[in-house]
C-alpha positions as CSV (number, residue, x, y, z in Angstrom):
1,M,-81.2,-62.8,-55.1
2,N,-80.1,-59.6,-56.9
3,S,-76.7,-58.6,-55.7
4,S,-77.8,-55.0,-55.4
5,N,-80.0,-56.0,-52.5
6,Q,-77.1,-57.7,-50.7
7,P,-74.9,-55.9,-48.1
8,Q,-71.7,-54.6,-49.7
9,S,-69.6,-56.7,-47.4
10,Q,-71.2,-59.9,-48.7
11,R,-71.3,-59.0,-52.4
12,S,-69.0,-60.7,-54.9
13,L,-65.8,-58.8,-55.5
14,F,-64.9,-60.0,-58.9
15,E,-66.3,-60.7,-62.3
16,G,-69.9,-59.8,-61.4
17,S,-70.6,-63.1,-59.8
18,D,-73.8,-63.7,-57.8
19,T,-71.9,-65.5,-55.0
20,N,-70.6,-64.0,-51.9
21,T,-67.2,-65.4,-52.4
22,Y,-64.7,-65.2,-55.2
23,T,-63.5,-68.7,-56.2
24,T,-60.5,-68.9,-58.5
25,G,-60.4,-71.4,-61.3
26,A,-63.6,-73.2,-60.2
27,A,-66.7,-73.7,-62.2
28,P,-69.4,-71.3,-61.2
29,E,-72.0,-72.6,-58.7
30,P,-75.3,-73.6,-60.3
31,A,-77.9,-70.9,-60.2
32,S,-80.5,-73.2,-58.7
33,G,-79.8,-75.1,-55.5
34,V,-81.8,-78.0,-56.8
35,Q,-79.0,-78.7,-59.3
36,M,-76.4,-78.9,-56.6
37,P,-75.4,-82.2,-55.0
38,L,-77.1,-83.0,-51.8
39,A,-73.9,-82.6,-49.8
40,A,-73.5,-79.1,-51.1
41,R,-77.2,-78.2,-50.5
42,M,-77.0,-79.5,-46.9
43,R,-74.0,-77.5,-45.9
44,P,-74.6,-75.9,-42.4
45,R,-75.3,-72.2,-42.7
46,T,-74.7,-71.4,-39.0
47,L,-72.6,-72.8,-36.2
48,D,-75.8,-74.2,-34.6
49,E,-76.4,-76.4,-37.6
50,F,-72.9,-77.8,-37.5
51,V,-72.7,-81.5,-36.5
52,G,-69.5,-82.6,-34.7
53,Q,-66.2,-80.7,-34.0
54,E,-67.4,-79.7,-30.6
55,Q,-63.8,-79.5,-29.5
56,I,-63.3,-76.4,-31.5
57,I,-66.7,-74.8,-32.1
58,G,-68.7,-76.0,-29.1
59,P,-70.0,-73.5,-26.5
60,N,-67.3,-71.4,-24.9
61,T,-64.5,-72.6,-27.1
62,V,-61.9,-70.2,-28.2
63,L,-62.8,-70.3,-31.9
64,R,-66.5,-70.0,-31.3
65,R,-66.0,-66.9,-29.2
66,A,-63.7,-65.5,-31.8
67,I,-66.3,-66.0,-34.6
68,E,-69.2,-64.6,-32.5
69,S,-67.2,-61.5,-31.5
70,D,-66.0,-61.0,-35.1
71,H,-62.3,-61.3,-34.1
72,V,-61.3,-64.3,-36.3
73,P,-57.6,-65.0,-36.2
74,S,-55.5,-66.5,-39.0
75,M,-55.9,-70.2,-38.8
76,I,-55.3,-73.6,-40.4
77,L,-58.2,-76.1,-40.4
78,W,-56.7,-79.6,-40.5
79,G,-58.8,-82.7,-40.8
80,P,-59.8,-85.6,-43.0
81,P,-62.1,-85.1,-46.0
82,G,-65.8,-84.5,-45.3
83,T,-65.3,-83.2,-41.8
84,G,-66.5,-79.6,-42.4
85,K,-63.4,-77.5,-43.1
86,T,-64.8,-75.6,-46.1
87,T,-68.2,-75.5,-44.5
88,L,-66.7,-73.9,-41.3
89,A,-64.9,-71.3,-43.4
90,E,-68.2,-70.4,-45.2
91,V,-70.0,-70.2,-41.8
92,I,-67.3,-67.8,-40.6
93,A,-67.9,-65.8,-43.8
94,G,-71.6,-65.5,-43.0
95,A,-71.1,-64.8,-39.4
96,T,-68.5,-62.0,-39.6
97,H,-68.5,-58.6,-41.2
98,A,-65.3,-59.2,-43.1
99,C,-64.9,-59.3,-46.8
100,F,-64.5,-63.0,-47.8
101,I,-62.3,-64.1,-50.7
102,R,-62.0,-67.8,-51.5
103,L,-59.2,-69.3,-53.5
104,S,-58.5,-73.0,-54.4
105,A,-54.8,-74.0,-54.1
106,V,-55.4,-76.5,-56.9
107,T,-55.9,-73.8,-59.5
108,A,-54.9,-70.5,-58.0
109,G,-51.3,-69.1,-58.3
110,V,-49.3,-66.1,-57.2
111,V,-51.3,-63.9,-59.7
112,E,-54.6,-64.7,-58.0
113,L,-53.0,-64.2,-54.6
114,R,-51.8,-60.7,-55.6
115,K,-55.2,-59.8,-56.9
116,A,-56.9,-60.9,-53.7
117,V,-54.4,-58.9,-51.6
118,E,-54.9,-55.8,-53.7
119,T,-58.6,-56.1,-53.2
120,A,-58.1,-56.5,-49.5
121,R,-56.0,-53.3,-49.4
122,E,-58.7,-51.4,-51.3
123,R,-61.5,-52.6,-49.0
124,R,-59.4,-51.7,-45.9
125,K,-58.6,-48.2,-47.3
126,A,-62.1,-47.4,-48.6
127,Y,-64.3,-49.1,-45.9
128,N,-62.0,-49.9,-43.1
129,Q,-63.1,-53.5,-43.6
130,R,-61.1,-56.7,-42.8
131,T,-60.7,-59.4,-45.4
132,I,-60.7,-63.1,-44.8
133,L,-58.7,-65.0,-47.4
134,F,-59.8,-68.7,-47.5
135,I,-57.3,-71.0,-49.3
136,D,-58.8,-74.5,-49.8
137,E,-56.2,-77.3,-49.9
138,I,-53.4,-75.0,-48.9
139,H,-51.0,-77.9,-48.7
140,R,-51.0,-77.9,-52.5
141,F,-49.3,-74.5,-52.5
142,N,-45.6,-74.7,-52.9
143,K,-43.1,-72.8,-50.8
144,A,-43.0,-69.8,-53.0
145,Q,-46.8,-69.5,-53.0
146,Q,-46.9,-69.8,-49.3
147,D,-44.2,-67.2,-48.9
148,A,-46.2,-64.9,-51.1
149,V,-49.1,-65.0,-48.5
150,L,-46.8,-64.6,-45.4
151,P,-46.1,-60.8,-45.4
152,H,-49.8,-59.9,-45.9
153,V,-50.8,-62.2,-43.0
154,E,-48.1,-60.7,-40.9
155,R,-49.2,-57.1,-41.6
156,G,-52.8,-57.9,-41.1
157,I,-53.9,-57.1,-44.6
158,V,-55.7,-60.4,-44.8
159,T,-56.8,-62.9,-42.2
160,L,-55.9,-66.3,-43.5
161,I,-58.0,-69.4,-43.2
162,G,-56.3,-72.4,-44.8
163,A,-57.9,-75.8,-45.1
164,T,-55.8,-79.0,-45.5
165,T,-56.1,-82.8,-45.2
166,E,-52.3,-83.0,-44.6
167,N,-50.4,-82.5,-41.4
168,P,-49.6,-78.8,-41.5
169,S,-46.3,-79.4,-39.6
170,F,-45.1,-81.0,-42.8
171,E,-47.0,-79.1,-45.5
172,V,-47.1,-75.5,-44.3
173,N,-44.1,-73.3,-44.0
174,A,-42.9,-72.9,-40.4
175,A,-43.0,-69.1,-40.7
176,L,-46.6,-69.1,-42.0
177,L,-47.6,-71.8,-39.5
178,S,-46.2,-69.7,-36.6
179,R,-48.7,-66.9,-37.5
180,C,-51.7,-69.2,-37.6
181,R,-53.7,-71.1,-35.0
182,V,-54.1,-74.8,-36.0
183,F,-57.6,-76.2,-35.3
184,T,-57.9,-80.0,-35.8
185,L,-61.1,-81.4,-37.1
186,H,-61.8,-85.1,-36.4
187,A,-63.5,-87.7,-38.6
188,L,-67.2,-87.7,-37.7
189,T,-68.5,-90.6,-35.6
190,D,-71.1,-93.0,-37.0
191,E,-73.7,-91.4,-34.8
192,Q,-72.9,-88.0,-36.1
193,I,-73.1,-89.3,-39.7
194,E,-76.5,-90.8,-38.9
195,T,-77.7,-87.4,-37.6
196,I,-76.6,-85.7,-40.8
197,I,-78.3,-88.4,-42.9
198,Q,-81.6,-88.2,-41.0
199,R,-81.5,-84.4,-41.2
200,A,-81.1,-84.7,-45.0
201,L,-84.0,-87.2,-45.2
202,R,-86.3,-84.8,-43.3
203,D,-85.4,-81.5,-44.9
204,E,-87.9,-80.6,-47.6
205,E,-86.2,-77.4,-48.7
206,R,-82.6,-78.6,-49.2
207,G,-82.7,-82.3,-48.6
208,L,-84.7,-85.3,-49.7
209,G,-87.9,-84.7,-47.8
210,H,-89.9,-84.2,-51.0
211,L,-88.9,-87.7,-52.1
212,R,-90.3,-89.2,-48.9
213,A,-87.2,-91.4,-48.7
214,V,-86.7,-93.7,-45.7
215,L,-83.6,-95.7,-44.8
216,Q,-84.0,-99.1,-43.4
217,P,-82.2,-99.3,-40.0
218,D,-79.5,-101.7,-41.2
219,A,-79.0,-99.6,-44.3
220,L,-78.6,-96.5,-42.2
221,R,-76.0,-98.2,-40.0
222,F,-74.1,-99.6,-43.0
223,L,-74.1,-96.2,-44.8
224,A,-72.8,-94.4,-41.6
225,T,-70.1,-97.0,-41.1
226,A,-69.1,-97.1,-44.8
227,A,-68.8,-93.3,-45.0
228,N,-65.8,-93.7,-42.7
229,G,-66.4,-90.3,-41.0
230,D,-66.9,-88.4,-44.3
231,A,-70.3,-86.6,-44.4
232,R,-69.9,-85.8,-48.0
233,T,-69.5,-89.5,-48.9
234,A,-72.6,-90.3,-46.9
235,L,-74.8,-87.7,-48.4
236,N,-73.7,-88.3,-52.0
237,A,-74.3,-92.0,-51.6
238,L,-77.7,-91.3,-50.0
239,E,-78.8,-89.1,-52.8
240,L,-77.8,-91.7,-55.4
241,A,-79.5,-94.5,-53.5
242,A,-82.7,-92.5,-53.1
243,D,-82.8,-91.6,-56.9
244,A,-82.3,-95.3,-57.7
245,T,-85.1,-96.5,-55.4
246,E,-88.6,-96.6,-56.9
247,P,-91.4,-95.3,-54.8
248,D,-94.0,-97.8,-53.6
249,E,-97.7,-97.5,-54.0
250,T,-97.9,-94.9,-51.1
251,G,-95.1,-92.8,-52.7
252,Q,-92.5,-93.7,-50.1
253,R,-89.0,-94.7,-51.1
254,L,-87.7,-97.4,-48.9
255,I,-83.9,-97.4,-49.3
256,T,-82.3,-100.9,-48.6
257,T,-78.8,-102.0,-47.8
258,P,-78.3,-103.3,-51.4
259,A,-79.2,-99.9,-52.7
260,V,-76.7,-98.2,-50.5
261,E,-74.0,-100.8,-51.4
262,G,-74.7,-100.1,-55.1
263,A,-74.4,-96.4,-54.5
264,L,-71.1,-96.7,-52.7
265,Q,-69.6,-99.5,-54.8
266,H,-66.9,-99.8,-52.3
267,R,-65.9,-98.4,-48.9
268,A,-64.3,-95.0,-49.1
269,L,-61.0,-95.7,-47.3
270,L,-59.2,-92.8,-45.7
271,Y,-55.7,-93.0,-47.1
272,D,-53.1,-90.8,-48.7
273,K,-49.9,-92.6,-49.8
274,A,-47.9,-89.4,-49.5
275,G,-49.5,-88.1,-46.3
276,E,-49.8,-88.7,-42.6
277,E,-52.2,-91.6,-42.8
278,H,-49.6,-93.5,-44.8
279,Y,-47.3,-93.3,-41.8
280,N,-50.1,-93.9,-39.3
281,L,-51.1,-97.2,-40.9
282,I,-47.6,-98.6,-41.3
283,S,-47.0,-97.7,-37.7
284,A,-50.1,-99.6,-36.7
285,L,-48.9,-102.6,-38.7
286,H,-45.5,-102.5,-37.1
287,K,-46.8,-102.2,-33.5
288,A,-49.4,-105.1,-34.1
289,L,-46.5,-107.3,-35.4
290,R,-44.3,-106.3,-32.5
291,G,-47.2,-107.2,-30.1
292,S,-47.5,-110.6,-31.7
293,D,-51.1,-110.1,-32.8
294,P,-51.6,-111.8,-36.2
295,D,-55.3,-110.7,-36.5
296,A,-54.6,-107.0,-36.1
297,S,-51.5,-107.3,-38.3
298,L,-53.6,-108.8,-41.1
299,Y,-56.2,-106.1,-40.7
300,W,-53.7,-103.2,-41.0
301,L,-52.0,-105.0,-43.9
302,A,-55.4,-105.2,-45.7
303,R,-56.2,-101.6,-44.9
304,M,-53.1,-100.5,-46.8
305,L,-53.3,-102.9,-49.7
306,E,-57.0,-102.3,-50.3
307,A,-56.4,-98.5,-50.3
308,G,-53.8,-98.9,-53.1
309,E,-50.5,-98.9,-51.2
310,D,-47.5,-100.1,-53.1
311,P,-47.0,-103.7,-51.9
312,L,-43.2,-103.4,-52.4
313,Y,-43.1,-100.5,-50.0
314,I,-44.9,-102.7,-47.4
315,V,-42.6,-105.7,-47.9
316,R,-39.5,-103.4,-47.6
317,R,-40.7,-102.3,-44.2
318,L,-41.4,-106.0,-43.3
319,I,-37.9,-107.0,-44.3
320,R,-36.6,-104.4,-41.9
321,F,-39.0,-105.6,-39.2
322,A,-37.6,-109.2,-39.6
323,S,-34.2,-108.0,-38.6
324,E,-35.1,-105.2,-36.2
325,D,-37.8,-106.8,-34.1
326,V,-37.4,-110.6,-34.7
327,G,-33.7,-110.8,-35.4
328,M,-31.9,-113.9,-34.2
329,A,-34.8,-115.1,-32.2
330,D,-36.1,-116.5,-35.5
331,P,-33.4,-116.2,-38.3
332,Q,-35.8,-117.7,-40.8
333,A,-38.0,-114.6,-40.6
334,L,-35.6,-112.7,-42.8
335,V,-35.6,-115.6,-45.3
336,V,-39.4,-115.6,-45.4
337,A,-39.5,-111.8,-45.8
338,V,-37.1,-111.8,-48.7
339,A,-39.0,-114.7,-50.3
340,A,-42.3,-112.7,-49.9
341,Q,-40.6,-109.8,-51.7
342,Q,-39.6,-112.1,-54.5
343,A,-43.1,-113.5,-54.7
344,V,-44.8,-110.1,-54.9
345,H,-42.3,-108.9,-57.5
346,F,-42.7,-112.1,-59.5
347,I,-46.5,-112.6,-59.6
348,G,-47.7,-109.1,-58.8
349,M,-51.0,-108.2,-57.4
350,P,-53.6,-109.3,-56.4
351,E,-52.0,-112.7,-56.2
352,G,-49.1,-111.3,-54.1
353,K,-51.5,-110.4,-51.2
354,L,-51.3,-113.9,-49.9
355,A,-47.5,-113.9,-49.8
356,L,-47.7,-110.7,-47.8
357,A,-50.3,-112.2,-45.5
358,Q,-48.2,-115.3,-44.9
359,L,-45.2,-113.1,-44.1
360,V,-47.2,-111.0,-41.7
361,V,-48.6,-114.0,-39.8
362,H,-45.0,-115.5,-39.6
363,L,-43.6,-112.2,-38.2
364,A,-46.5,-111.8,-35.7
365,A,-46.1,-115.4,-34.5
366,A,-42.3,-115.4,-34.4
367,P,-40.4,-114.9,-31.1
368,K,-39.3,-111.3,-30.8
369,S,-35.8,-109.9,-30.0
370,N,-34.4,-106.4,-30.7
371,A,-31.0,-107.5,-29.6
372,L,-29.5,-107.0,-33.1
373,Y,-31.1,-103.6,-33.3
374,T,-29.8,-102.4,-29.9
375,A,-26.4,-104.0,-30.6
376,Y,-25.9,-102.1,-33.8
377,A,-27.1,-98.9,-32.1
378,R,-24.3,-99.3,-29.5
379,V,-21.8,-100.0,-32.2
380,E,-22.8,-96.9,-34.1
381,Q,-22.4,-94.8,-31.0
382,D,-18.9,-96.1,-30.3
383,V,-17.9,-95.7,-33.9
384,Q,-19.0,-92.1,-33.9
385,Q,-17.9,-91.1,-30.4
386,T,-14.6,-93.0,-29.8
387,R,-11.1,-92.8,-31.3
388,S,-10.7,-94.9,-34.4
389,D,-7.8,-97.0,-33.2
390,P,-5.9,-99.2,-35.7
391,V,-6.7,-102.8,-36.2
392,P,-4.8,-104.9,-33.7
393,L,-1.6,-106.4,-35.1
394,W,-2.6,-110.0,-34.4
395,I,-5.7,-110.0,-36.6
396,R,-4.1,-108.2,-39.5
397,N,-3.4,-110.1,-42.7
398,A,0.3,-110.7,-43.4
399,P,0.7,-111.5,-47.2
400,T,4.3,-110.1,-47.4
401,Q,7.5,-110.7,-45.4
402,L,7.7,-107.0,-44.4
403,M,4.3,-107.3,-42.8
404,K,5.4,-110.4,-40.9
405,D,8.6,-108.6,-39.8
406,L,6.3,-105.9,-38.4
407,D,4.4,-108.5,-36.4
408,Y,1.3,-108.5,-38.5
409,A,-0.7,-111.7,-37.6
410,K,1.7,-112.6,-34.8
411,G,-0.1,-114.4,-32.0
412,Y,-3.2,-115.0,-34.0
413,I,-5.1,-118.0,-32.7
414,Y,-6.8,-120.2,-35.3
415,S,-10.4,-120.1,-34.1
416,H,-11.5,-123.5,-35.4
417,D,-9.1,-125.2,-33.1
418,V,-10.4,-123.2,-30.1
419,Y,-14.1,-123.8,-30.9
420,Q,-13.5,-127.6,-31.1
421,Q,-12.4,-127.4,-27.5
422,M,-15.7,-125.7,-26.6
423,A,-17.8,-128.4,-28.4
424,P,-20.9,-129.1,-26.3
425,D,-21.1,-132.7,-27.5
426,D,-17.8,-133.6,-25.8
427,P,-17.7,-132.4,-22.2
428,T,-14.4,-134.1,-21.6
429,R,-12.6,-131.5,-23.6
430,P,-11.6,-128.6,-21.4
431,P,-12.3,-125.1,-22.5
432,P,-9.4,-123.0,-23.9
433,E,-7.5,-121.0,-21.3
434,A,-8.3,-117.9,-23.2
435,L,-10.0,-116.6,-26.3
436,Q,-8.6,-113.9,-28.4
437,E,-9.6,-110.2,-28.3
438,Y,-10.7,-108.8,-31.7
439,L,-11.6,-105.2,-30.7
440,P,-9.0,-102.4,-30.6
441,D,-7.5,-101.7,-27.2
442,N,-9.7,-98.7,-26.5
443,L,-12.8,-100.8,-26.8
444,K,-11.4,-104.0,-25.2
445,G,-14.1,-106.0,-23.4
446,R,-17.0,-104.0,-24.9
447,R,-20.3,-106.0,-25.2
448,Y,-22.7,-105.0,-27.9
449,Y,-24.8,-108.0,-28.7
450,E,-26.8,-109.3,-25.7
451,P,-29.2,-112.0,-26.9
452,T,-32.5,-112.7,-25.2
453,S,-33.7,-116.1,-24.1
454,F,-36.4,-116.2,-26.7
455,G,-36.6,-118.6,-29.7
456,E,-33.3,-119.4,-31.4
457,E,-31.5,-116.8,-29.3
458,G,-31.7,-119.0,-26.2
459,P,-29.0,-121.5,-27.3
460,I,-27.0,-118.6,-28.7
461,K,-27.1,-116.9,-25.3
462,K,-25.8,-119.9,-23.5
463,W,-23.0,-120.5,-26.0
464,L,-22.0,-116.8,-26.0
465,E,-22.0,-116.7,-22.2
466,K,-19.6,-119.7,-22.2
467,R,-17.4,-118.1,-24.8
468,R,-17.2,-114.8,-22.9
469,Q,-16.1,-116.5,-19.7
470,H,-12.9,-117.5,-21.4
471,Q,-12.2,-114.4,-23.4
472,K,-9.0,-112.5,-22.7
């Protein structure tokens, strides 16, 4: 379409482009829609074409009413890849009367921001027209770049729409975040992905209808599951599989599961080693281990490893788990954890996967006790909140005569003699009349370590109870 026939509000603002948005640093869109990937051609053009995200754009939702009334607030669209963040921004651009400027945080900088803001000022002054500034992958902007946007959002010169796959609580400045509504987009369900696939197969204008492509039911289910909630992944794989499938004698292309597998090559795992999903998965592994579920623990381990997580990061967390959640209930757990670290470091990957799997199963099956963890937490609290009294004289070392004269080590009881009297294999030996106190006076009698009855802590608990009965 000739730009002269377009409404002024929807014409390109820079460089004489045909598009209705200004995209910084990106290659220009193809002139013909046929050359565009299927995922780009099938982008919804209206809210009614949108699949999924009913929680934010369904009937009578706040955002939908704002779009339909042309009162769009500044917002951050947060969600996994392929869930419609950019598409929603473009739908908003088409549904409102605002000037729409698009920047990509991957390539744009402060210069491009200033240019966009200056354009917004001019449009406001000349036409009394609002400007929506869409920043794709806004989490890639550093603090200075985000600070450069802030005053213009605050003064209403631009309405900001930022799109991010990262948790905005961590990646967007608090000041900027406080001036935006955060709308969370969810990964699409398998059923929603199937709807999008079927729509693309039927659409003769933008989709694959002209190819007469048909997906076998099992291939459809596999593609929807393997897309992992990402519509872009599903459509791109569908297009590749359709192009690779020869038509039969009737002209129909029957796309099979092997064709889809070939197009995907591997499952597109949702994972970002520096982002929230990194912490979600390690949390899932920890909780499965704590719940003594070896099957779930192996699954979450594999999810991390197959997505490319550093195995040494995983084993560091598992070593911590061996002390924090297993502890003295199975002292060997720490030994196995350190051995797994050595194995992974020595043989590398992928051979090291089995060492990690062995460790995970050991930790999941081990008896659990957080007695060490809670004991140290109590100790930390006392160290930080109580007076640091001097070491009692009777447990100080006395290497010099002066120290002896000052009663260093006076009254110290040699523990080996005492413990022999408590030997469980000789009940004829009476227990000592009293055991020595090793804490300073202000903490005398404090109990930090309270073992459970699980695993190896059971005998420790019985022995410790006996010992404490005779302590001064």
